[in-house]
N, C-alpha and C positions, 0 to 999 in steps of 0.2 A: 548463360543460355544452356539449357539441358540438351544433351545429345543422347540418342538412342541407337541401339544396334538395328541394322537392317541387312538383309541378304538379297542382293541383286540376283535374279534368276536368269542365267544365260542358257537359252534353250536351243536345242538342235534336234532335227528330225531323227527319230530313232529308226534304225534299219531292221531291228528285231523287236518282237513284243517285249515289253517290260512286265515281268511277272512277279516282281518282289514288291513288298509294301514300302516303297520309297516315294519321294516327291516326284511327281510327273504330271504332264498335261496330256489330255486326250487318251485314246486307246480305250481299254476296259479297266474299270476300277478293280483293285486288288483288295478284297474284303477279309476282315477277321471273323465276321459272322454273316450269315445269309440275311437277305432282306428282299422285299419286293422292289422291282424297278420303279422309281418314282414317276408319277404322271402329273401333268398339268391340271390344276383344279378347274381351269376355264375351258380348255379344248380337249382334255383327256388324252392328249398325245403323250407318248413316252418322252421323258426329258432326255436331253443329250448329256452324257457325262463330260464334264469340263476338266477337272483336275482333282488330285488328292494331295493333301498337305500334312506332313507329320506335325504333331502338336508338342512332342517332347524335345525336339531339336529341329533346326538350329536355334529357334527361339522357344524357350519353354513356356508355353501359354496354358498348359493344362496338366494337372496331376491325375485326372480321372480318365482322360481319353487320349488315344494314341494317334488317331488319324481323322481328318476332316475331308469329306467328299462333297464336291460341288456339282449339282445338276441344274440344267437350264432348259426351259421349254424351247423347242425349235421355232415356235411361233405360228400363229394362225392369222390370216389376213382377210379383211373384208373386201367387197367388190371394188372399193376405191384404192386398195393396196395399203390400207392402214393396219398396223399391228393391233390385234384385239386382245392379245394376252399381255398383261402388265409384267413382263419378265424382268423389267428394270427395277421393280419395286420389291422392297423387303417385306416378307410376311404376307404376300398376296397370292401365293400358291402357284406362281409361274416359274419359280426357281426354289431350290432347297439346298441346305447344307446339312449333312448327316454326320454325326460323330460316332466313332466306334472305339471300344476299349481294346487293349492289346490281347492277343490270343496267340498260342503257339502255332496254330494252323491258320492258313490264309489261302485264298484262291481267287482267280479272276471271276468276275460276275459276267456270265455270258448274256449278252444282250445286243451284240452287234456294235462294233466300234463305229461311231458316227463321225468322229473327228480324228485328224491325224495325231499320231503319238509323238511326244517330245520328251527327250531326256533333259533333266535340269541339273546344271552345274551352278553351285552357289558361290557368290563372291561377297565377302564381308565388307561392310562399310559402316560408318557412323554418320548420322544426319541429325539436324536440329529438330526438337519436338516443337513444332510451330503449327499454327492454324493456316494452312495453305490457301484457305478461302478468304483470308484477310488481306485484301489488296492494298491496305495501308502500310503493310510491312515492307521493309527494304527489299528491292528486287533481288539483290545478291543473296539474301537469306531465303527468299521464296524459291530461288533456283537450286538450292542445295539438296532438298529431298529428291531421291530418284523417282522418276515418274513412269517407269516401265513396270514389268512384272517383278514383284518382289515379295519377300516374307518379312514381316515385322517392320519397324520404323514408323514413319509418318505418312498417313494417307494423303495423296496428292489430289485434292478435290478439283474437279473441273467446274463445279458450280459451288453451292454453299455446302457447309458441313452438314451431312445427313447421317451422322452416326446413329444407327438404329438401336432400339431397345430389344431385349431378348424376346423372341416371339412366344416363348413358353411362360416365363415367370415375370416378364415386364421389367426386369432389372437392367442394369447397365451392361454394356458389352465392351470387349477389348478388340482392337484392330489386329487382325491376323495377317492379311495379305491383300495385294491388289493384282489384277490381271489386265494386261494390255492386249488388245485384239491382234496386233501385228506381231505375231510370235517369232517368225523367222524372216522378217522383211515385209514387203508389201503383200501380205496375205498369200504367201507362196504355198498354195495348197496342192494336194494331189488332184490331178485332173478328174479322177473318178469320184471325187467328193464335191458336192455342191458348194460353190464359193460362198453362197448366202448363208451357209450353216457353220462358218468358221467363227467359233467362240462368240464374240459380241458384234463384229463388223465395224463398229465405231464406238468411241467413248472409252470408258475405263470402268472395271468392276472392282468391288470392294467386299471383303469377307471379314465378318466380325464373329466372335464367340462370346458366350455369356460369362461374365466375371464370376458368377456363382457356380458355373459348371453344373447347371441344374438338370441336364438330361441330354440324351442323344440328339434331340432336335433344338437344343439351346444354342443356335447359331443363325446368322442371317447374312444374306447377300443382296447387294443392290449395284446398279451401275448408272453412270451419268454420261451424257454426251455433251460435246462442245456447243 
């Protein structure tokens, strides 16, 4: 059986703003180049910044780009309380992953931090490269991939394997990371921040980048629920 490197993300609430281009969740994105704050294609709301992930380490997934930035629509709901923006779907315009190249200069993107900021400490592991959606596999094997927030390794699918194609070139993608909603326990959020806006609320998110590294928008995000 093939084993692959994964880095478990141990997250802790940051007491001071993180202003360097390192792995982090929440707060404000630290950019290498300016860009417009992403908006949802469906409701036109500004998206929430979720996390930034280095692409050169700890898992070298790109030689062209230095950092991936994930943004997610906060959601708009109809009169029955149903979510109308498909923020769970890859390439539907209610979420986006933006890639940027390395630059000597970097700065925080001012847009108002919507989510709590977390420092990330990485813990190295090896896990089997298996299809976690295949319920016919031995349970001992299926339990080995880490199912929390992590970089690299094997995606832990809650439903079927939904590995997306690149939204730009239509080519294959490589798994980069997954994001678990309960980042520091049972949604332990700052009382001043709406609990309904904490990352995903339920389920699990998955980030993929284009194998061809075709451009700054050559990445995709989706999430699944139990």
